[in-house]
N, C-alpha and C positions, 0 to 999 in steps of 0.2 A: 623481569622477574628475578629475584635474588636466587642464586644457586649456591648450595652448600651441602655439607654432610654433617650428620649428627653422631657424636661420640656415643657408643653403646654403653659406656661405663657411667658417664655423668650427664648425658643428654645435652651437652653444650654444642651450639652451632659452630662449625669450623669451615674455613675456606676449602674449596674443592681440592686445592693443591696441597693441603696440609697432610703431613705424615704422622704427626703427634698432636694430640688434643691440646688446645690452648689452655684449658683449665686443669686437667688432671694428668697430662702427659702420656695418656694411654696410646698405644699404637693404633692408628686409624688408617693406615696405608691401604688396607683392603676394604674399607667401608665405601659403599656406593653412594652416589648422590641421593639426597633426600627428595622424594617425590610425594607430595601430599596426596592423600586419597581424594579423588574428585567427589564432591557431594552431589547427590541426586535426590530428586523428588519423584514420587510415583502418583499418578492419578489412576484410581481403580474404579471400574464400573462392573459390579457383579452381575447385573441383569444381562449385559451384552458380553460378559467375560472378557472385558478389555482392561489392559494395563498399559499406560503410556509413561515412559521414563523421560524426565526432563532434567536438563542441566542449567546452570546459571546462564541467563540471557536468552534461553530458548523462547520462541514464539509458537504458541499452540494455535492450530486452526486448520481449515480445510486445505490450505496451501503451505502450512508450516509443519512443525513437529506434530506427528499424529495424523497426518493427512490421509494415510491409508485407512485408519480406523474411523476417521470423522467425515470422509467424503460424502457419505450418504445423508448426513444431517445438515440440510440446507439452512437451518436456522442458526447454525454456527458460522461465524464469519471466516473469511479466508485467512485473516490474521487477527484472531480473536483476542488473545491475551498474552502478555509477556511475563515469564517467571524469572525471578532473579533473587540473589542473595543480597540482603541489606543489613549491614552490621552483624553478619553471621547468622541471620535468620531469613527464612524463605518468605518471599512476598510475591504478589501477583498484581499486575496492572491491566485493566481492561483497555484495549487499544481502540476506543471509540467504536466498538462493535455495534452492529445494527440492533441486535436484540439484548445486549447487556450481559453482565456477569453477576452472579449472586453467590453469597456465602450464607449458609443457614437460612436461605430465603430472602436475604436482604441485598439489594443492589449496591454495588460498590464501584469505585473508580480504581482505587489502589488499596490493598489491605495486606497485612501480615498473615501468614498461614501457620496453622498448628496441626499437629497430627490428629487425624480423625475428623477434621472439618468436612462439611458437605459443600462442595464447590459445584455450581451449576452454570453451564454455558447456555445462555438464551432461555433459561428456565425449562428447557426440554430435555437436557441431558445432564445427569448428575454424576459426579465423581466423589469418591472419598479420597482425601489427601493422606498420603503415607510418606512421612519424612524418614529417610534412611541416613543414619550417621555412621 
């Protein structure tokens, strides 16, 4: 992973060791390393008052992320679906779960997600997708 700092004056990427901005020569000696904000996705179920936060690469299921919230739902597989960023957009892939995954009632293997979509694991447990940027 590339490590750098960003000039607050002109927004140019500079090496961590730089004291002056390569572009505008502003003093950047006290500027900290740039750390991008980690993107997260939330799955919300209002009926059960559940909210599960997922990061890039997380696997949702009874033995994955959300295991405490999902352990009582036996129709959800132990490793049901993987959530990931693809070209800057959230996507989900069903991991050959026993009872499948559905968006807006349609079964899928892999699909891009949008804010507000209804995602159902095994058609028995529905979440609303909330994308936080």
